[in-house]
mmCIF file as gemmi writes it, N, C-alpha and C atoms, coordinates in Angstrom:
data_model
loop_
_atom_site.group_PDB
_atom_site.id
_atom_site.type_symbol
_atom_site.label_atom_id
_atom_site.label_alt_id
_atom_site.label_comp_id
_atom_site.label_asym_id
_atom_site.label_entity_id
_atom_site.label_seq_id
_atom_site.pdbx_PDB_ins_code
_atom_site.Cartn_x
_atom_site.Cartn_y
_atom_site.Cartn_z
_atom_site.occupancy
_atom_site.B_iso_or_equiv
_atom_site.pdbx_formal_charge
_atom_site.auth_seq_id
_atom_site.auth_asym_id
_atom_site.pdbx_PDB_model_num
ATOM 1 N N . MET Axp A 1 ? -31.041 -2.775 -18.036 1 0 ? 1 A 1
ATOM 2 C CA . MET Axp A 1 ? -29.699 -3.295 -17.899 1 0 ? 1 A 1
ATOM 3 C C . MET Axp A 1 ? -28.666 -2.348 -18.479 1 0 ? 1 A 1
ATOM 4 N N . SER Axp A 2 ? -29.001 -1.69 -19.553 1 0 ? 2 A 1
ATOM 5 C CA . SER Axp A 2 ? -28.053 -0.794 -20.188 1 0 ? 2 A 1
ATOM 6 C C . SER Axp A 2 ? -27.59 0.299 -19.231 1 0 ? 2 A 1
ATOM 7 N N . GLU Axp A 3 ? -28.504 0.799 -18.414 1 0 ? 3 A 1
ATOM 8 C CA . GLU Axp A 3 ? -28.153 1.838 -17.455 1 0 ? 3 A 1
ATOM 9 C C . GLU Axp A 3 ? -27.137 1.321 -16.437 1 0 ? 3 A 1
ATOM 10 N N . LEU Axp A 4 ? -27.333 0.097 -15.949 1 0 ? 4 A 1
ATOM 11 C CA . LEU Axp A 4 ? -26.403 -0.501 -14.99 1 0 ? 4 A 1
ATOM 12 C C . LEU Axp A 4 ? -25.037 -0.705 -15.626 1 0 ? 4 A 1
ATOM 13 N N . SER Axp A 5 ? -25.013 -1.266 -16.823 1 0 ? 5 A 1
ATOM 14 C CA . SER Axp A 5 ? -23.72 -1.508 -17.47 1 0 ? 5 A 1
ATOM 15 C C . SER Axp A 5 ? -23.012 -0.189 -17.756 1 0 ? 5 A 1
ATOM 16 N N . ASP Axp A 6 ? -23.752 0.83 -18.18 1 0 ? 6 A 1
ATOM 17 C CA . ASP Axp A 6 ? -23.143 2.137 -18.425 1 0 ? 6 A 1
ATOM 18 C C . ASP Axp A 6 ? -22.542 2.707 -17.15 1 0 ? 6 A 1
ATOM 19 N N . LYS Axp A 7 ? -23.25 2.557 -16.038 1 0 ? 7 A 1
ATOM 20 C CA . LYS Axp A 7 ? -22.765 3.088 -14.757 1 0 ? 7 A 1
ATOM 21 C C . LYS Axp A 7 ? -21.505 2.335 -14.312 1 0 ? 7 A 1
ATOM 22 N N . ILE Axp A 8 ? -21.519 1.016 -14.436 1 0 ? 8 A 1
ATOM 23 C CA . ILE Axp A 8 ? -20.343 0.218 -14.053 1 0 ? 8 A 1
ATOM 24 C C . ILE Axp A 8 ? -19.144 0.601 -14.909 1 0 ? 8 A 1
ATOM 25 N N . ILE Axp A 9 ? -19.376 0.738 -16.208 1 0 ? 9 A 1
ATOM 26 C CA . ILE Axp A 9 ? -18.299 1.115 -17.112 1 0 ? 9 A 1
ATOM 27 C C . ILE Axp A 9 ? -17.75 2.489 -16.732 1 0 ? 9 A 1
ATOM 28 N N . ASP Axp A 10 ? -18.631 3.439 -16.492 1 0 ? 10 A 1
ATOM 29 C CA . ASP Axp A 10 ? -18.204 4.794 -16.148 1 0 ? 10 A 1
ATOM 30 C C . ASP Axp A 10 ? -17.427 4.831 -14.835 1 0 ? 10 A 1
ATOM 31 N N . LEU Axp A 11 ? -17.828 4.033 -13.865 1 0 ? 11 A 1
ATOM 32 C CA . LEU Axp A 11 ? -17.224 4.094 -12.539 1 0 ? 11 A 1
ATOM 33 C C . LEU Axp A 11 ? -15.893 3.367 -12.428 1 0 ? 11 A 1
ATOM 34 N N . SER Axp A 12 ? -15.777 2.217 -13.068 1 0 ? 12 A 1
ATOM 35 C CA . SER Axp A 12 ? -14.61 1.405 -12.741 1 0 ? 12 A 1
ATOM 36 C C . SER Axp A 12 ? -13.839 0.827 -13.905 1 0 ? 12 A 1
ATOM 37 N N . LEU Axp A 13 ? -14.337 0.92 -15.097 1 0 ? 13 A 1
ATOM 38 C CA . LEU Axp A 13 ? -13.682 0.245 -16.21 1 0 ? 13 A 1
ATOM 39 C C . LEU Axp A 13 ? -12.274 0.767 -16.459 1 0 ? 13 A 1
ATOM 40 N N . GLY Axp A 14 ? -12.089 2.061 -16.365 1 0 ? 14 A 1
ATOM 41 C CA . GLY Axp A 14 ? -10.763 2.625 -16.599 1 0 ? 14 A 1
ATOM 42 C C . GLY Axp A 14 ? -9.713 2.065 -15.664 1 0 ? 14 A 1
ATOM 43 N N . ASN Axp A 15 ? -10.1 1.765 -14.433 1 0 ? 15 A 1
ATOM 44 C CA . ASN Axp A 15 ? -9.159 1.217 -13.462 1 0 ? 15 A 1
ATOM 45 C C . ASN Axp A 15 ? -8.671 -0.171 -13.854 1 0 ? 15 A 1
ATOM 46 N N . PHE Axp A 16 ? -9.545 -0.957 -14.432 1 0 ? 16 A 1
ATOM 47 C CA . PHE Axp A 16 ? -9.191 -2.324 -14.804 1 0 ? 16 A 1
ATOM 48 C C . PHE Axp A 16 ? -8.553 -2.4 -16.188 1 0 ? 16 A 1
ATOM 49 N N . MET Axp A 17 ? -9.01 -1.546 -17.074 1 0 ? 17 A 1
ATOM 50 C CA . MET Axp A 17 ? -8.644 -1.639 -18.479 1 0 ? 17 A 1
ATOM 51 C C . MET Axp A 17 ? -7.132 -1.614 -18.688 1 0 ? 17 A 1
ATOM 52 N N . THR Axp A 18 ? -6.463 -0.634 -18.147 1 0 ? 18 A 1
ATOM 53 C CA . THR Axp A 18 ? -5.033 -0.496 -18.387 1 0 ? 18 A 1
ATOM 54 C C . THR Axp A 18 ? -4.269 -1.68 -17.818 1 0 ? 18 A 1
ATOM 55 N N . LYS Axp A 19 ? -4.574 -2.041 -16.598 1 0 ? 19 A 1
ATOM 56 C CA . LYS Axp A 19 ? -3.856 -3.152 -15.955 1 0 ? 19 A 1
ATOM 57 C C . LYS Axp A 19 ? -4.073 -4.453 -16.716 1 0 ? 19 A 1
ATOM 58 N N . THR Axp A 20 ? -5.308 -4.767 -17.03 1 0 ? 20 A 1
ATOM 59 C CA . THR Axp A 20 ? -5.617 -6.012 -17.724 1 0 ? 20 A 1
ATOM 60 C C . THR Axp A 20 ? -5.001 -6.033 -19.112 1 0 ? 20 A 1
ATOM 61 N N . ARG Axp A 21 ? -5.119 -4.926 -19.823 1 0 ? 21 A 1
ATOM 62 C CA . ARG Axp A 21 ? -4.573 -4.862 -21.18 1 0 ? 21 A 1
ATOM 63 C C . ARG Axp A 21 ? -3.066 -5.063 -21.143 1 0 ? 21 A 1
ATOM 64 N N . GLU Axp A 22 ? -2.376 -4.42 -20.206 1 0 ? 22 A 1
ATOM 65 C CA . GLU Axp A 22 ? -0.921 -4.566 -20.109 1 0 ? 22 A 1
ATOM 66 C C . GLU Axp A 22 ? -0.526 -6.012 -19.777 1 0 ? 22 A 1
ATOM 67 N N . GLU Axp A 23 ? -1.249 -6.639 -18.865 1 0 ? 23 A 1
ATOM 68 C CA . GLU Axp A 23 ? -0.951 -8.026 -18.512 1 0 ? 23 A 1
ATOM 69 C C . GLU Axp A 23 ? -1.099 -8.939 -19.719 1 0 ? 23 A 1
ATOM 70 N N . LEU Axp A 24 ? -2.178 -8.763 -20.462 1 0 ? 24 A 1
ATOM 71 C CA . LEU Axp A 24 ? -2.418 -9.601 -21.633 1 0 ? 24 A 1
ATOM 72 C C . LEU Axp A 24 ? -1.417 -9.311 -22.75 1 0 ? 24 A 1
ATOM 73 N N . ALA Axp A 25 ? -1.07 -8.043 -22.938 1 0 ? 25 A 1
ATOM 74 C CA . ALA Axp A 25 ? -0.12 -7.675 -23.993 1 0 ? 25 A 1
ATOM 75 C C . ALA Axp A 25 ? 1.24 -8.312 -23.741 1 0 ? 25 A 1
ATOM 76 N N . ARG Axp A 26 ? 1.684 -8.298 -22.487 1 0 ? 26 A 1
ATOM 77 C CA . ARG Axp A 26 ? 3.002 -8.868 -22.159 1 0 ? 26 A 1
ATOM 78 C C . ARG Axp A 26 ? 3.041 -10.379 -22.374 1 0 ? 26 A 1
ATOM 79 N N . LYS Axp A 27 ? 1.886 -11.033 -22.354 1 0 ? 27 A 1
ATOM 80 C CA . LYS Axp A 27 ? 1.817 -12.485 -22.548 1 0 ? 27 A 1
ATOM 81 C C . LYS Axp A 27 ? 1.566 -12.867 -24.001 1 0 ? 27 A 1
ATOM 82 N N . ASP Axp A 28 ? 1.257 -11.881 -24.837 1 0 ? 28 A 1
ATOM 83 C CA . ASP Axp A 28 ? 0.933 -12.14 -26.232 1 0 ? 28 A 1
ATOM 84 C C . ASP Axp A 28 ? 2.214 -12.108 -27.072 1 0 ? 28 A 1
ATOM 85 N N . ASN Axp A 29 ? 2.605 -13.267 -27.599 1 0 ? 29 A 1
ATOM 86 C CA . ASN Axp A 29 ? 3.865 -13.381 -28.323 1 0 ? 29 A 1
ATOM 87 C C . ASN Axp A 29 ? 3.928 -12.468 -29.55 1 0 ? 29 A 1
ATOM 88 N N . LEU Axp A 30 ? 2.843 -12.372 -30.292 1 0 ? 30 A 1
ATOM 89 C CA . LEU Axp A 30 ? 2.823 -11.523 -31.475 1 0 ? 30 A 1
ATOM 90 C C . LEU Axp A 30 ? 3.002 -10.06 -31.091 1 0 ? 30 A 1
ATOM 91 N N . TYR Axp A 31 ? 2.331 -9.621 -30.047 1 0 ? 31 A 1
ATOM 92 C CA . TYR Axp A 31 ? 2.462 -8.237 -29.583 1 0 ? 31 A 1
ATOM 93 C C . TYR Axp A 31 ? 3.9 -7.945 -29.182 1 0 ? 31 A 1
ATOM 94 N N . VAL Axp A 32 ? 4.499 -8.824 -28.408 1 0 ? 32 A 1
ATOM 95 C CA . VAL Axp A 32 ? 5.873 -8.632 -27.947 1 0 ? 32 A 1
ATOM 96 C C . VAL Axp A 32 ? 6.829 -8.597 -29.138 1 0 ? 32 A 1
ATOM 97 N N . LYS Axp A 33 ? 6.612 -9.485 -30.104 1 0 ? 33 A 1
ATOM 98 C CA . LYS Axp A 33 ? 7.46 -9.531 -31.298 1 0 ? 33 A 1
ATOM 99 C C . LYS Axp A 33 ? 7.335 -8.23 -32.097 1 0 ? 33 A 1
ATOM 100 N N . GLN Axp A 34 ? 6.111 -7.76 -32.287 1 0 ? 34 A 1
ATOM 101 C CA . GLN Axp A 34 ? 5.91 -6.525 -33.041 1 0 ? 34 A 1
ATOM 102 C C . GLN Axp A 34 ? 6.467 -5.315 -32.301 1 0 ? 34 A 1
ATOM 103 N N . GLU Axp A 35 ? 6.372 -5.332 -30.992 1 0 ? 35 A 1
ATOM 104 C CA . GLU Axp A 35 ? 6.934 -4.243 -30.191 1 0 ? 35 A 1
ATOM 105 C C . GLU Axp A 35 ? 8.454 -4.17 -30.39 1 0 ? 35 A 1
ATOM 106 N N . LYS Axp A 36 ? 9.111 -5.328 -30.431 1 0 ? 36 A 1
ATOM 107 C CA . LYS Axp A 36 ? 10.561 -5.365 -30.665 1 0 ? 36 A 1
ATOM 108 C C . LYS Axp A 36 ? 10.89 -4.869 -32.073 1 0 ? 36 A 1
ATOM 109 N N . MET Axp A 37 ? 10.069 -5.246 -33.051 1 0 ? 37 A 1
ATOM 110 C CA . MET Axp A 37 ? 10.289 -4.801 -34.42 1 0 ? 37 A 1
ATOM 111 C C . MET Axp A 37 ? 10.164 -3.281 -34.517 1 0 ? 37 A 1
ATOM 112 N N . ILE Axp A 38 ? 9.201 -2.728 -33.805 1 0 ? 38 A 1
ATOM 113 C CA . ILE Axp A 38 ? 9.029 -1.272 -33.801 1 0 ? 38 A 1
ATOM 114 C C . ILE Axp A 38 ? 10.263 -0.596 -33.22 1 0 ? 38 A 1
ATOM 115 N N . THR Axp A 39 ? 10.813 -1.164 -32.166 1 0 ? 39 A 1
ATOM 116 C CA . THR Axp A 39 ? 12.02 -0.6 -31.558 1 0 ? 39 A 1
ATOM 117 C C . THR Axp A 39 ? 13.167 -0.591 -32.564 1 0 ? 39 A 1
ATOM 118 N N . GLU Axp A 40 ? 13.305 -1.667 -33.343 1 0 ? 40 A 1
ATOM 119 C CA . GLU Axp A 40 ? 14.356 -1.736 -34.357 1 0 ? 40 A 1
ATOM 120 C C . GLU Axp A 40 ? 14.149 -0.676 -35.441 1 0 ? 40 A 1
ATOM 121 N N . VAL Axp A 41 ? 12.912 -0.511 -35.884 1 0 ? 41 A 1
ATOM 122 C CA . VAL Axp A 41 ? 12.616 0.484 -36.913 1 0 ? 41 A 1
ATOM 123 C C . VAL Axp A 41 ? 12.835 1.897 -36.365 1 0 ? 41 A 1
ATOM 124 N N . GLU Axp A 42 ? 12.49 2.117 -35.102 1 0 ? 42 A 1
ATOM 125 C CA . GLU Axp A 42 ? 12.718 3.434 -34.488 1 0 ? 42 A 1
ATOM 126 C C . GLU Axp A 42 ? 14.201 3.788 -34.484 1 0 ? 42 A 1
ATOM 127 N N . LYS Axp A 43 ? 15.051 2.797 -34.223 1 0 ? 43 A 1
ATOM 128 C CA . LYS Axp A 43 ? 16.503 3.043 -34.245 1 0 ? 43 A 1
ATOM 129 C C . LYS Axp A 43 ? 16.945 3.463 -35.648 1 0 ? 43 A 1
ATOM 130 N N . LYS Axp A 44 ? 16.401 2.801 -36.656 1 0 ? 44 A 1
ATOM 131 C CA . LYS Axp A 44 ? 16.751 3.151 -38.048 1 0 ? 44 A 1
ATOM 132 C C . LYS Axp A 44 ? 16.241 4.555 -38.375 1 0 ? 44 A 1
ATOM 133 N N . TYR Axp A 45 ? 15.057 4.868 -37.898 1 0 ? 45 A 1
ATOM 134 C CA . TYR Axp A 45 ? 14.495 6.205 -38.126 1 0 ? 45 A 1
ATOM 135 C C . TYR Axp A 45 ? 15.377 7.267 -37.487 1 0 ? 45 A 1
ATOM 136 N N . GLU Axp A 46 ? 15.799 7.034 -36.254 1 0 ? 46 A 1
ATOM 137 C CA . GLU Axp A 46 ? 16.646 7.993 -35.552 1 0 ? 46 A 1
ATOM 138 C C . GLU Axp A 46 ? 17.971 8.206 -36.279 1 0 ? 46 A 1
ATOM 139 N N . ALA Axp A 47 ? 18.449 7.179 -36.986 1 0 ? 47 A 1
ATOM 140 C CA . ALA Axp A 47 ? 19.721 7.276 -37.705 1 0 ? 47 A 1
ATOM 141 C C . ALA Axp A 47 ? 19.596 8.046 -39.025 1 0 ? 47 A 1
ATOM 142 N N . LEU Axp A 48 ? 18.37 8.262 -39.489 1 0 ? 48 A 1
ATOM 143 C CA . LEU Axp A 48 ? 18.182 9.014 -40.727 1 0 ? 48 A 1
ATOM 144 C C . LEU Axp A 48 ? 18.661 10.443 -40.557 1 0 ? 48 A 1
ATOM 145 N N . LYS Axp A 49 ? 19.227 10.96 -41.596 1 0 ? 49 A 1
ATOM 146 C CA . LYS Axp A 49 ? 19.73 12.331 -41.542 1 0 ? 49 A 1
ATOM 147 C C . LYS Axp A 49 ? 18.709 13.282 -42.161 1 0 ? 49 A 1
ATOM 148 N N . LEU Axp A 50 ? 17.537 13.302 -41.531 1 0 ? 50 A 1
ATOM 149 C CA . LEU Axp A 50 ? 16.472 14.191 -41.981 1 0 ? 50 A 1
ATOM 150 C C . LEU Axp A 50 ? 16.575 15.521 -41.248 1 0 ? 50 A 1
ATOM 151 N N . PRO Axp A 51 ? 16.158 16.582 -41.908 1 0 ? 51 A 1
ATOM 152 C CA . PRO Axp A 51 ? 16.113 17.871 -41.2 1 0 ? 51 A 1
ATOM 153 C C . PRO Axp A 51 ? 15.161 17.787 -40.009 1 0 ? 51 A 1
ATOM 154 N N . ALA Axp A 52 ? 15.448 18.548 -38.978 1 0 ? 52 A 1
ATOM 155 C CA . ALA Axp A 52 ? 14.651 18.523 -37.745 1 0 ? 52 A 1
ATOM 156 C C . ALA Axp A 52 ? 13.178 18.795 -38.029 1 0 ? 52 A 1
ATOM 157 N N . GLU Axp A 53 ? 12.895 19.705 -38.939 1 0 ? 53 A 1
ATOM 158 C CA . GLU Axp A 53 ? 11.499 20.034 -39.255 1 0 ? 53 A 1
ATOM 159 C C . GLU Axp A 53 ? 10.765 18.829 -39.831 1 0 ? 53 A 1
ATOM 160 N N . GLN Axp A 54 ? 11.425 18.089 -40.701 1 0 ? 54 A 1
ATOM 161 C CA . GLN Axp A 54 ? 10.799 16.891 -41.287 1 0 ? 54 A 1
ATOM 162 C C . GLN Axp A 54 ? 10.587 15.815 -40.223 1 0 ? 54 A 1
ATOM 163 N N . LYS Axp A 55 ? 11.574 15.621 -39.369 1 0 ? 55 A 1
ATOM 164 C CA . LYS Axp A 55 ? 11.428 14.633 -38.293 1 0 ? 55 A 1
ATOM 165 C C . LYS Axp A 55 ? 10.274 15.011 -37.371 1 0 ? 55 A 1
ATOM 166 N N . GLU Axp A 56 ? 10.147 16.295 -37.079 1 0 ? 56 A 1
ATOM 167 C CA . GLU Axp A 56 ? 9.073 16.753 -36.2 1 0 ? 56 A 1
ATOM 168 C C . GLU Axp A 56 ? 7.701 16.455 -36.81 1 0 ? 56 A 1
ATOM 169 N N . ILE Axp A 57 ? 7.558 16.679 -38.096 1 0 ? 57 A 1
ATOM 170 C CA . ILE Axp A 57 ? 6.29 16.396 -38.771 1 0 ? 57 A 1
ATOM 171 C C . ILE Axp A 57 ? 5.983 14.896 -38.718 1 0 ? 57 A 1
ATOM 172 N N . ILE Axp A 58 ? 6.978 14.093 -39 1 0 ? 58 A 1
ATOM 173 C CA . ILE Axp A 58 ? 6.789 12.635 -38.961 1 0 ? 58 A 1
ATOM 174 C C . ILE Axp A 58 ? 6.426 12.19 -37.553 1 0 ? 58 A 1
ATOM 175 N N . GLU Axp A 59 ? 7.119 12.702 -36.555 1 0 ? 59 A 1
ATOM 176 C CA . GLU Axp A 59 ? 6.852 12.317 -35.168 1 0 ? 59 A 1
ATOM 177 C C . GLU Axp A 59 ? 5.468 12.746 -34.717 1 0 ? 59 A 1
ATOM 178 N N . ARG Axp A 60 ? 5.012 13.929 -35.127 1 0 ? 60 A 1
ATOM 179 C CA . ARG Axp A 60 ? 3.646 14.356 -34.804 1 0 ? 60 A 1
ATOM 180 C C . ARG Axp A 60 ? 2.626 13.447 -35.468 1 0 ? 60 A 1
ATOM 181 N N . TYR Axp A 61 ? 2.891 13.082 -36.704 1 0 ? 61 A 1
ATOM 182 C CA . TYR Axp A 61 ? 2.01 12.184 -37.446 1 0 ? 61 A 1
ATOM 183 C C . TYR Axp A 61 ? 1.897 10.828 -36.732 1 0 ? 61 A 1
ATOM 184 N N . ILE Axp A 62 ? 3.03 10.269 -36.353 1 0 ? 62 A 1
ATOM 185 C CA . ILE Axp A 62 ? 3.042 8.983 -35.65 1 0 ? 62 A 1
ATOM 186 C C . ILE Axp A 62 ? 2.311 9.103 -34.318 1 0 ? 62 A 1
ATOM 187 N N . GLN Axp A 63 ? 2.53 10.19 -33.59 1 0 ? 63 A 1
ATOM 188 C CA . GLN Axp A 63 ? 1.875 10.388 -32.294 1 0 ? 63 A 1
ATOM 189 C C . GLN Axp A 63 ? 0.359 10.448 -32.446 1 0 ? 63 A 1
ATOM 190 N N . LYS Axp A 64 ? -0.118 11.149 -33.462 1 0 ? 64 A 1
ATOM 191 C CA . LYS Axp A 64 ? -1.567 11.247 -33.675 1 0 ? 64 A 1
ATOM 192 C C . LYS Axp A 64 ? -2.158 9.887 -34.039 1 0 ? 64 A 1
ATOM 193 N N . ILE Axp A 65 ? -1.445 9.099 -34.832 1 0 ? 65 A 1
ATOM 194 C CA . ILE Axp A 65 ? -1.908 7.75 -35.15 1 0 ? 65 A 1
ATOM 195 C C . ILE Axp A 65 ? -1.978 6.914 -33.875 1 0 ? 65 A 1
ATOM 196 N N . ARG Axp A 66 ? -0.959 6.994 -33.048 1 0 ? 66 A 1
ATOM 197 C CA . ARG Axp A 66 ? -0.948 6.234 -31.786 1 0 ? 66 A 1
ATOM 198 C C . ARG Axp A 66 ? -2.094 6.657 -30.872 1 0 ? 66 A 1
ATOM 199 N N . GLU Axp A 67 ? -2.345 7.956 -30.779 1 0 ? 67 A 1
ATOM 200 C CA . GLU Axp A 67 ? -3.44 8.441 -29.939 1 0 ? 67 A 1
ATOM 201 C C . GLU Axp A 67 ? -4.782 7.919 -30.443 1 0 ? 67 A 1
ATOM 202 N N . LEU Axp A 68 ? -4.966 7.945 -31.754 1 0 ? 68 A 1
ATOM 203 C CA . LEU Axp A 68 ? -6.213 7.442 -32.334 1 0 ? 68 A 1
ATOM 204 C C . LEU Axp A 68 ? -6.366 5.942 -32.094 1 0 ? 68 A 1
ATOM 205 N N . GLU Axp A 69 ? -5.294 5.188 -32.283 1 0 ? 69 A 1
ATOM 206 C CA . GLU Axp A 69 ? -5.342 3.748 -32.039 1 0 ? 69 A 1
ATOM 207 C C . GLU Axp A 69 ? -5.623 3.44 -30.575 1 0 ? 69 A 1
ATOM 208 N N . GLN Axp A 70 ? -5.048 4.224 -29.674 1 0 ? 70 A 1
ATOM 209 C CA . GLN Axp A 70 ? -5.303 4.032 -28.244 1 0 ? 70 A 1
ATOM 210 C C . GLN Axp A 70 ? -6.764 4.288 -27.917 1 0 ? 70 A 1
ATOM 211 N N . GLN Axp A 71 ? -7.314 5.349 -28.478 1 0 ? 71 A 1
ATOM 212 C CA . GLN Axp A 71 ? -8.722 5.654 -28.245 1 0 ? 71 A 1
ATOM 213 C C . GLN Axp A 71 ? -9.608 4.535 -28.782 1 0 ? 71 A 1
ATOM 214 N N . TYR Axp A 72 ? -9.267 4.017 -29.963 1 0 ? 72 A 1
ATOM 215 C CA . TYR Axp A 72 ? -10.053 2.937 -30.554 1 0 ? 72 A 1
ATOM 216 C C . TYR Axp A 72 ? -9.946 1.672 -29.698 1 0 ? 72 A 1
ATOM 217 N N . ALA Axp A 73 ? -8.756 1.408 -29.17 1 0 ? 73 A 1
ATOM 218 C CA . ALA Axp A 73 ? -8.582 0.245 -28.288 1 0 ? 73 A 1
ATOM 219 C C . ALA Axp A 73 ? -9.43 0.399 -27.031 1 0 ? 73 A 1
ATOM 220 N N . ASP Axp A 74 ? -9.457 1.595 -26.461 1 0 ? 74 A 1
ATOM 221 C CA . ASP Axp A 74 ? -10.278 1.841 -25.279 1 0 ? 74 A 1
ATOM 222 C C . ASP Axp A 74 ? -11.762 1.646 -25.586 1 0 ? 74 A 1
ATOM 223 N N . ILE Axp A 75 ? -12.197 2.174 -26.721 1 0 ? 75 A 1
ATOM 224 C CA . ILE Axp A 75 ? -13.603 2.019 -27.123 1 0 ? 75 A 1
ATOM 225 C C . ILE Axp A 75 ? -13.928 0.542 -27.333 1 0 ? 75 A 1
ATOM 226 N N . SER Axp A 76 ? -13.029 -0.197 -27.965 1 0 ? 76 A 1
ATOM 227 C CA . SER Axp A 76 ? -13.253 -1.627 -28.202 1 0 ? 76 A 1
ATOM 228 C C . SER Axp A 76 ? -13.372 -2.391 -26.89 1 0 ? 76 A 1
ATOM 229 N N . TYR Axp A 77 ? -12.514 -2.057 -25.939 1 0 ? 77 A 1
ATOM 230 C CA . TYR Axp A 77 ? -12.555 -2.703 -24.631 1 0 ? 77 A 1
ATOM 231 C C . TYR Axp A 77 ? -13.895 -2.425 -23.952 1 0 ? 77 A 1
ATOM 232 N N . MET Axp A 78 ? -14.312 -1.165 -23.987 1 0 ? 78 A 1
ATOM 233 C CA . MET Axp A 78 ? -15.591 -0.802 -23.365 1 0 ? 78 A 1
ATOM 234 C C . MET Axp A 78 ? -16.758 -1.481 -24.063 1 0 ? 78 A 1
ATOM 235 N N . ALA Axp A 79 ? -16.687 -1.593 -25.39 1 0 ? 79 A 1
ATOM 236 C CA . ALA Axp A 79 ? -17.752 -2.273 -26.13 1 0 ? 79 A 1
ATOM 237 C C . ALA Axp A 79 ? -17.834 -3.74 -25.719 1 0 ? 79 A 1
ATOM 238 N N . GLY Axp A 80 ? -16.686 -4.373 -25.558 1 0 ? 80 A 1
ATOM 239 C CA . GLY Axp A 80 ? -16.668 -5.77 -25.12 1 0 ? 80 A 1
ATOM 240 C C . GLY Axp A 80 ? -17.259 -5.948 -23.736 1 0 ? 80 A 1
ATOM 241 N N . MET Axp A 81 ? -16.919 -5.023 -22.837 1 0 ? 81 A 1
ATOM 242 C CA . MET Axp A 81 ? -17.473 -5.1 -21.486 1 0 ? 81 A 1
ATOM 243 C C . MET Axp A 81 ? -18.978 -4.869 -21.503 1 0 ? 81 A 1
ATOM 244 N N . LYS Axp A 82 ? -19.423 -3.891 -22.267 1 0 ? 82 A 1
ATOM 245 C CA . LYS Axp A 82 ? -20.855 -3.603 -22.35 1 0 ? 82 A 1
ATOM 246 C C . LYS Axp A 82 ? -21.606 -4.809 -22.908 1 0 ? 82 A 1
ATOM 247 N N . ASP Axp A 83 ? -21.055 -5.43 -23.965 1 0 ? 83 A 1
ATOM 248 C CA . ASP Axp A 83 ? -21.675 -6.623 -24.536 1 0 ? 83 A 1
ATOM 249 C C . ASP Axp A 83 ? -21.72 -7.763 -23.522 1 0 ? 83 A 1
ATOM 250 N N . THR Axp A 84 ? -20.657 -7.88 -22.73 1 0 ? 84 A 1
ATOM 251 C CA . THR Axp A 84 ? -20.624 -8.92 -21.695 1 0 ? 84 A 1
ATOM 252 C C . THR Axp A 84 ? -21.748 -8.708 -20.69 1 0 ? 84 A 1
ATOM 253 N N . PHE Axp A 85 ? -21.916 -7.477 -20.243 1 0 ? 85 A 1
ATOM 254 C CA . PHE Axp A 85 ? -23.007 -7.177 -19.303 1 0 ? 85 A 1
ATOM 255 C C . PHE Axp A 85 ? -24.368 -7.49 -19.92 1 0 ? 85 A 1
ATOM 256 N N . LEU Axp A 86 ? -24.537 -7.123 -21.186 1 0 ? 86 A 1
ATOM 257 C CA . LEU Axp A 86 ? -25.815 -7.375 -21.854 1 0 ? 86 A 1
ATOM 258 C C . LEU Axp A 86 ? -26.083 -8.877 -21.981 1 0 ? 86 A 1
ATOM 259 N N . ILE Axp A 87 ? -25.062 -9.642 -22.317 1 0 ? 87 A 1
ATOM 260 C CA . ILE Axp A 87 ? -25.216 -11.1 -22.436 1 0 ? 87 A 1
ATOM 261 C C . ILE Axp A 87 ? -25.555 -11.712 -21.08 1 0 ? 87 A 1
ATOM 262 N N . LEU Axp A 88 ? -24.789 -11.325 -20.049 1 0 ? 88 A 1
ATOM 263 C CA . LEU Axp A 88 ? -25.061 -11.852 -18.709 1 0 ? 88 A 1
ATOM 264 C C . LEU Axp A 88 ? -26.463 -11.483 -18.237 1 0 ? 88 A 1
ATOM 265 N N . SER Axp A 89 ? -26.869 -10.279 -18.54 1 0 ? 89 A 1
ATOM 266 C CA . SER Axp A 89 ? -28.216 -9.841 -18.164 1 0 ? 89 A 1
ATOM 267 C C . SER Axp A 89 ? -29.288 -10.634 -18.912 1 0 ? 89 A 1
ATOM 268 N N . SER Axp A 90 ? -29.075 -10.84 -20.209 1 0 ? 90 A 1
ATOM 269 C CA . SER Axp A 90 ? -30.08 -11.575 -20.998 1 0 ? 90 A 1
ATOM 270 C C . SER Axp A 90 ? -30.18 -13.036 -20.557 1 0 ? 90 A 1
ATOM 271 N N . LEU Axp A 91 ? -29.111 -13.543 -19.983 1 0 ? 91 A 1
ATOM 272 C CA . LEU Axp A 91 ? -29.112 -14.92 -19.453 1 0 ? 91 A 1
ATOM 273 C C . LEU Axp A 91 ? -29.653 -14.99 -18.02 1 0 ? 91 A 1
ATOM 274 N N . GLY Axp A 92 ? -30.003 -13.831 -17.479 1 0 ? 92 A 1
ATOM 275 C CA . GLY Axp A 92 ? -30.541 -13.777 -16.143 1 0 ? 92 A 1
ATOM 276 C C . GLY Axp A 92 ? -29.485 -13.888 -15.056 1 0 ? 92 A 1
ATOM 277 N N . LEU Axp A 93 ? -28.235 -13.669 -15.416 1 0 ? 93 A 1
ATOM 278 C CA . LEU Axp A 93 ? -27.158 -13.804 -14.441 1 0 ? 93 A 1
ATOM 279 C C . LEU Axp A 93 ? -26.845 -12.49 -13.718 1 0 ? 93 A 1
ATOM 280 N N . LEU Axp A 94 ? -27.42 -11.393 -14.211 1 0 ? 94 A 1
ATOM 281 C CA . LEU Axp A 94 ? -27.297 -10.092 -13.557 1 0 ? 94 A 1
ATOM 282 C C . LEU Axp A 94 ? -28.696 -9.552 -13.314 1 0 ? 94 A 1
ATOM 283 N N . ARG Axp A 95 ? -28.849 -8.826 -12.254 1 0 ? 95 A 1
ATOM 284 C CA . ARG Axp A 95 ? -30.159 -8.232 -11.972 1 0 ? 95 A 1
ATOM 285 C C . ARG Axp A 95 ? -30.094 -6.749 -12.105 1 0 ? 95 A 1
């Protein structure tokens, strides 16, 4: 079963992941609220009178954190799908 789930994940999971995640995020009140809070903080950050070099370092730091979090979210999604396939298989619902 692991081979089948790995193949399904490799072939099609990326196509579904982004769309499904975006749909769920837009419906999640906490996510939407935090997204708005981030926008407010970004405006305050932009208003800071920091030297360009310091802002660049901070922005690179934030970007790397976001990239890492995105990768972790993708891995978590794939882990959930793989577990789902394993559960369905163990229940005899997949061949």
